[in-house]
MARZAKE-374853 format. One record per residue (C-alpha): residue in three letters; z, x, y; residue number from 1. Coordinates in pm, 1 decimal. Each point is the difference from the previous one (the first is absolute). Layout:
@r=Ala; Z=Z; X=X; Y=Y; k=NUM
...
//
This chain:
@r=Met; Z=27468.8; X=3160.7; Y=11051.8; k=1
@r=Lys; Z=-195.2; X=326.3; Y=-12.3; k=2
@r=Leu; Z=-26.9; X=-35.5; Y=-379.5; k=3
@r=Ile; Z=-142.7; X=-350.8; Y=33.9; k=4
@r=Trp; Z=-267.8; X=115.3; Y=248.1; k=5
@r=Thr; Z=-87.9; X=292.1; Y=-224.8; k=6
@r=Met; Z=-39.9; X=-238.5; Y=-293.8; k=7
@r=Val; Z=-214.1; X=-240.8; Y=208.2; k=8
@r=Leu; Z=-224.7; X=284.2; Y=116.5; k=9
@r=Leu; Z=-31.3; X=136.1; Y=-352.7; k=10
@r=Met; Z=-89.0; X=-343.4; Y=-139.6; k=11
@r=Thr; Z=-254.6; X=-55.7; Y=278.4; k=12
@r=Phe; Z=-158.5; X=341.6; Y=-59.4; k=13
@r=Thr; Z=-14.7; X=-58.9; Y=-375.1; k=14
@r=Ser; Z=-147.1; X=-347.4; Y=52.4; k=15
@r=Cys; Z=-267.3; X=132.1; Y=239.2; k=16
@r=Lys; Z=-80.8; X=287.4; Y=-230.2; k=17
@r=Thr; Z=-40.5; X=-237.0; Y=-296.3; k=18
@r=Gln; Z=-208.8; X=-239.7; Y=207.3; k=19
@r=Asn; Z=-227.9; X=278.1; Y=124.9; k=20
@r=Lys; Z=-44.4; X=132.4; Y=-350.9; k=21
@r=Gln; Z=-108.0; X=-344.6; Y=-117.8; k=22
@r=Thr; Z=-240.6; X=-74.2; Y=286.5; k=23
@r=Met; Z=-143.0; X=344.7; Y=67.8; k=24
@r=Asn; Z=-292.6; X=100.8; Y=-216.1; k=25
@r=Thr; Z=-212.3; X=307.5; Y=-20.9; k=26
@r=Ile; Z=-373.0; X=5.3; Y=-50.6; k=27
@r=Tyr; Z=74.4; X=105.0; Y=-359.8; k=28
@r=Asp; Z=118.1; X=-353.5; Y=-78.3; k=29
@r=Phe; Z=-356.2; X=-133.9; Y=22.5; k=30
@r=Lys; Z=-268.5; X=-47.8; Y=-260.7; k=31
@r=Val; Z=-341.2; X=-124.3; Y=107.1; k=32
@r=Lys; Z=-351.4; X=-25.4; Y=-140.6; k=33
@r=Asp; Z=-250.2; X=268.7; Y=88.0; k=34
@r=Ile; Z=-354.0; X=-86.1; Y=104.5; k=35
@r=Asn; Z=-109.4; X=-1.0; Y=-365.1; k=36
@r=Gly; Z=274.7; X=-242.6; Y=-101.8; k=37
@r=Asn; Z=220.9; X=262.1; Y=-165.9; k=38
@r=Asp; Z=374.7; X=23.5; Y=57.1; k=39
@r=Phe; Z=106.0; X=247.0; Y=267.7; k=40
@r=Asp; Z=367.7; X=93.2; Y=11.5; k=41
@r=Phe; Z=112.7; X=159.9; Y=325.8; k=42
@r=Ser; Z=282.3; X=173.7; Y=-185.7; k=43
@r=Ala; Z=-272.0; X=235.8; Y=-129.8; k=44
@r=Leu; Z=-18.6; X=133.3; Y=357.9; k=45
@r=Lys; Z=364.3; X=111.6; Y=19.8; k=46
@r=Gly; Z=35.8; X=316.4; Y=204.6; k=47
@r=Lys; Z=-324.8; X=-54.0; Y=193.5; k=48
@r=Lys; Z=-61.5; X=-96.1; Y=357.6; k=49
@r=Ile; Z=-208.8; X=-317.8; Y=2.4; k=50
@r=Leu; Z=-227.9; X=-143.6; Y=264.7; k=51
@r=Ile; Z=-69.6; X=-369.6; Y=-63.5; k=52
@r=Val; Z=-287.0; X=-161.2; Y=187.7; k=53
@r=Asn; Z=-154.6; X=-346.9; Y=-0.5; k=54
@r=Thr; Z=-376.2; X=42.4; Y=-10.8; k=55
@r=Ala; Z=-313.8; X=-204.2; Y=66.6; k=56
@r=Ser; Z=-365.0; X=74.6; Y=-71.1; k=57
@r=Lys; Z=-155.3; X=-168.2; Y=302.8; k=58
@r=Cys; Z=228.9; X=101.9; Y=286.7; k=59
@r=Gly; Z=-44.3; X=221.4; Y=302.4; k=60
@r=Phe; Z=270.7; X=222.7; Y=-151.4; k=61
@r=Thr; Z=-175.2; X=23.7; Y=-340.3; k=62
@r=Pro; Z=-120.1; X=357.0; Y=76.9; k=63
@r=Gln; Z=368.4; X=99.5; Y=-29.6; k=64
@r=Phe; Z=-64.4; X=5.1; Y=-375.7; k=65
@r=Glu; Z=-161.2; X=339.6; Y=65.0; k=66
@r=Gly; Z=313.3; X=132.3; Y=172.9; k=67
@r=Leu; Z=229.0; X=-147.8; Y=-264.8; k=68
@r=Glu; Z=-199.4; X=166.8; Y=-277.8; k=69
@r=Ala; Z=-2.8; X=334.0; Y=187.7; k=70
@r=Leu; Z=377.1; X=-24.7; Y=50.7; k=71
@r=Tyr; Z=52.5; X=-78.8; Y=-367.5; k=72
@r=Glu; Z=-221.5; X=286.6; Y=-113.8; k=73
@r=Lys; Z=169.9; X=247.1; Y=233.4; k=74
@r=Tyr; Z=360.0; X=-89.1; Y=-88.7; k=75
@r=Lys; Z=-2.9; X=-153.0; Y=-349.9; k=76
@r=Ser; Z=110.6; X=329.7; Y=-154.7; k=77
@r=Asn; Z=299.1; X=-4.7; Y=241.4; k=78
@r=Asn; Z=160.8; X=-313.7; Y=-146.7; k=79
@r=Phe; Z=-187.2; X=-242.7; Y=225.4; k=80
@r=Val; Z=-199.8; X=-309.8; Y=-86.3; k=81
@r=Val; Z=-189.0; X=-270.7; Y=185.8; k=82
@r=Val; Z=11.8; X=-351.0; Y=-147.0; k=83
@r=Gly; Z=-244.1; X=-263.3; Y=126.2; k=84
@r=Phe; Z=47.3; X=-376.0; Y=-12.1; k=85
@r=Pro; Z=-315.7; X=-196.5; Y=81.8; k=86
@r=Ser; Z=70.1; X=-317.5; Y=194.5; k=87
@r=Asn; Z=-216.2; X=-277.6; Y=137.4; k=88
@r=Asp; Z=271.3; X=-120.3; Y=240.4; k=89
@r=Phe; Z=-164.6; X=111.2; Y=324.6; k=90
@r=Gly; Z=-335.2; X=-139.1; Y=104.6; k=91
@r=Gln; Z=-108.4; X=-51.7; Y=-362.3; k=92
@r=Gln; Z=-100.5; X=368.0; Y=2.2; k=93
@r=Asp; Z=45.1; X=63.8; Y=-372.7; k=94
@r=Pro; Z=-144.5; X=-306.4; Y=-173.6; k=95
@r=Gly; Z=-121.5; X=183.7; Y=-312.3; k=96
@r=Thr; Z=147.6; X=13.0; Y=-347.0; k=97
@r=Asn; Z=209.8; X=293.4; Y=-112.6; k=98
@r=Ser; Z=-297.9; X=151.8; Y=-182.4; k=99
@r=Glu; Z=-222.5; X=-40.3; Y=309.4; k=100
@r=Ile; Z=266.7; X=162.1; Y=217.3; k=101
@r=Ala; Z=44.0; X=289.1; Y=-246.7; k=102
@r=Glu; Z=-375.0; X=57.2; Y=-9.3; k=103
@r=Phe; Z=-23.4; X=-10.4; Y=381.4; k=104
@r=Cys; Z=284.3; X=252.6; Y=39.0; k=105
@r=Gln; Z=-148.6; X=237.1; Y=-256.0; k=106
@r=Leu; Z=-361.9; X=-19.1; Y=115.5; k=107
@r=Asn; Z=64.0; X=14.8; Y=373.9; k=108
@r=Tyr; Z=308.9; X=219.0; Y=27.9; k=109
@r=Gly; Z=53.7; X=169.8; Y=-337.9; k=110
@r=Val; Z=351.5; X=-146.6; Y=-18.4; k=111
@r=Thr; Z=207.5; X=159.4; Y=-276.3; k=112
@r=Phe; Z=348.1; X=-100.3; Y=118.7; k=113
@r=Pro; Z=157.8; X=-295.6; Y=-181.3; k=114
@r=Met; Z=-129.9; X=-339.2; Y=110.5; k=115
@r=Met; Z=187.8; X=-313.6; Y=-98.1; k=116
@r=Ser; Z=-116.1; X=-356.9; Y=-53.5; k=117
@r=Lys; Z=-66.5; X=-208.6; Y=307.9; k=118
@r=Ile; Z=316.9; X=-162.9; Y=137.3; k=119
@r=His; Z=133.5; X=-187.5; Y=300.8; k=120
@r=Val; Z=185.6; X=217.6; Y=249.6; k=121
@r=Thr; Z=94.0; X=-287.0; Y=233.7; k=122
@r=Gly; Z=101.8; X=-363.2; Y=-13.9; k=123
@r=Asp; Z=168.2; X=-216.3; Y=-261.7; k=124
@r=Asp; Z=-187.3; X=173.9; Y=-283.2; k=125
@r=Met; Z=101.1; X=351.6; Y=109.9; k=126
@r=Ala; Z=29.8; X=227.8; Y=-304.1; k=127
@r=Pro; Z=355.5; X=111.2; Y=-85.1; k=128
@r=Ile; Z=-83.4; X=364.2; Y=69.8; k=129
@r=Tyr; Z=-102.8; X=-92.1; Y=354.1; k=130
@r=Gln; Z=315.8; X=-205.9; Y=41.0; k=131
@r=Phe; Z=184.2; X=324.0; Y=-78.3; k=132
@r=Leu; Z=-211.6; X=198.2; Y=246.5; k=133
@r=Thr; Z=40.5; X=-249.2; Y=285.6; k=134
@r=Gln; Z=354.3; X=-137.2; Y=-33.3; k=135
@r=Lys; Z=300.5; X=207.5; Y=102.7; k=136
@r=Glu; Z=231.4; X=-197.1; Y=-227.5; k=137
@r=Lys; Z=-211.8; X=120.4; Y=-293.2; k=138
@r=Asn; Z=-90.1; X=354.8; Y=106.9; k=139
@r=Gly; Z=317.5; X=90.2; Y=190.1; k=140
@r=Lys; Z=-193.9; X=166.4; Y=283.6; k=141
@r=Lys; Z=-194.7; X=-236.0; Y=224.8; k=142
@r=Ser; Z=-196.3; X=-321.3; Y=24.6; k=143
@r=Ser; Z=-366.7; X=-14.5; Y=91.7; k=144
@r=Ser; Z=-295.8; X=-228.0; Y=-34.4; k=145
@r=Val; Z=-341.4; X=103.0; Y=-121.4; k=146
@r=Lys; Z=-221.6; X=-41.4; Y=304.8; k=147
@r=Trp; Z=-340.6; X=90.3; Y=-146.8; k=148
@r=Asn; Z=-185.7; X=188.5; Y=-271.2; k=149
@r=Phe; Z=88.1; X=367.3; Y=-56.9; k=150
@r=Gln; Z=363.4; X=-19.4; Y=111.0; k=151
@r=Lys; Z=183.1; X=290.1; Y=-164.3; k=152
@r=Tyr; Z=349.4; X=15.1; Y=-151.1; k=153
@r=Ile; Z=152.5; X=334.9; Y=-92.7; k=154
@r=Ile; Z=252.0; X=30.5; Y=-281.3; k=155
@r=Asn; Z=227.0; X=301.5; Y=-56.0; k=156
@r=Glu; Z=45.5; X=182.6; Y=-330.5; k=157
@r=Asp; Z=310.4; X=-208.0; Y=-73.5; k=158
@r=Gly; Z=-205.2; X=-321.4; Y=13.5; k=159
@r=Thr; Z=132.0; X=-118.7; Y=335.5; k=160
@r=Leu; Z=-202.9; X=-115.1; Y=297.6; k=161
@r=Glu; Z=-30.1; X=264.2; Y=271.8; k=162
@r=Asp; Z=-222.4; X=-169.8; Y=257.5; k=163
@r=Phe; Z=-328.9; X=-179.4; Y=59.5; k=164
@r=Phe; Z=-305.5; X=49.2; Y=218.5; k=165
@r=Tyr; Z=-241.8; X=-258.5; Y=134.0; k=166
@r=Ser; Z=-370.3; X=11.7; Y=-82.5; k=167
@r=Val; Z=-92.8; X=211.3; Y=302.0; k=168
@r=Thr; Z=194.7; X=295.4; Y=-143.6; k=169
@r=Lys; Z=-255.3; X=199.8; Y=-195.0; k=170
@r=Pro; Z=94.8; X=138.4; Y=-341.4; k=171
@r=Glu; Z=-45.6; X=357.7; Y=124.0; k=172
@r=Ser; Z=225.2; X=-52.8; Y=303.4; k=173
@r=Lys; Z=273.7; X=255.0; Y=69.4; k=174
@r=Lys; Z=261.5; X=-273.3; Y=-46.7; k=175
@r=Ile; Z=-107.1; X=-40.5; Y=-362.3; k=176
@r=Thr; Z=-84.2; X=361.0; Y=-85.8; k=177
@r=Asn; Z=325.4; X=126.8; Y=154.6; k=178
@r=Trp; Z=192.7; X=-248.9; Y=-214.8; k=179
@r=Ile; Z=-186.4; X=109.4; Y=-316.1; k=180
@r=Glu; Z=62.7; X=367.8; Y=74.2; k=181
@r=Ser; Z=366.1; X=-46.1; Y=93.4; k=182
@r=Lys; Z=275.0; X=84.1; Y=-245.8; k=183
@r=Ser; Z=223.5; X=-289.9; Y=-95.9; k=184
//
């Protein structure tokens, strides 16, 4: 009887392990278009800590672009990168084209961190990368919903989701800088 239970447990463990391997992704599995329409492969960021943020040009949180750029400049040589995804999902606060958004970010905030093409971060048209960020069955960590512009997701060097922060958490907050400075 003990042998049968051992076999059942082993088969269950193997089945769960196989299932998790099939359903769990890392950020490195994603390819998107950058704001200029070029391919951007997240696997090029292997070994870096990544902060992903949905942005908007006409939002009360838009000044966070300044903090995001300062964070990027301060830590980019320490295997850290910020990646922005413009979205018009909240209050129609980013209605422009990709080129208009890129120009706005550069002229007003000197943004040099990678900006991607505008996407949906909520609803039926949610981009696959945001499905990964917000669904525990895809990221293996936790579920969330994007509540507003400038919600931040932090990704560890192994490409796995660490946590997320709502819009009110400023880029230069201790929560974020402590995570960047921590050893994995």
